[in-house]
Steps between C-alpha positions, in 0.01 A plus 500: 500500500467700181767717347437869440375444143275203570124547535374511859167361615313620805178363649312729739311254718264481795138451594213696346496870572871530585580737213664261252367682195571850626855419607563278197392763247704772670803274524473400132472867400801599710717214373379503141382138528195340336204461738244220524194500723467139615122528531481552123640149451227325701267287290135604519420189707738621774346848500149355529605270782662782699208735431273233649713502817674167432877483559706366213663160528852414392349341187317827424818701542731276295400618146495861621853474640620317190368780278678763713824298485466471122449875465811565709701244303390661172600844628834363620563340160433841343755658737242690705484528880164461672294576806201275570231568760401153621393362837762218483378383839681167521856392437381254236325786314817706513694201370278499189564873449874449554517257207517796262807627688649330807616845616146639518483750787191498723364804682262385774271784610395398847258658745226453754177332397286787636685752281456281194133437574443875518681555169297227330170639624580828324567364150331338202646155432385147423672373817254532789617597849369164622795325330769703678524257792549206260790688340667552838445130575670410170788749526849359547750782562818515298759250618865584564613343173252700290626817339286785625397741768201537733373854547233659717214600271416794728803690365439757225528361146804719423680359806409143406634548147820656634550197729441258212750677274756496781437128563526421127836673481637292784343170383 
């Protein structure tokens, strides 16, 4: 638990197409936190692999997660709070991200695969729709001992942000 003056760190997580970036940016703006788009931290090899329709392995994800954790740790050391948009699909991935701050708060945007597929079909992104199922197969929901909240991605962005702020206050 952080005190009122300590930096806070939030990870907006979920499978592709769930709205991590949209919610994360809005949340960072509302809270005055620094924002990082997790996709920007992927090495080119990961982007090429996903663009080719190949799911990433744990070995592929490790340096990506480490770079996100380092960014958060650097921001924390500078006294800045952060919001990161990152799939964080498995507990072990979240554990890497938590290294920067054990109190990292996770916001899992959850929804139906059909809704997400439809969203993905209507956007430009290196992640093809064909990989959505592999993300659902990889996803491990937040566990009881993990600080965070699971929200229905179908809610309006303003409502989602309001729920996150409320949850952060009570965390």
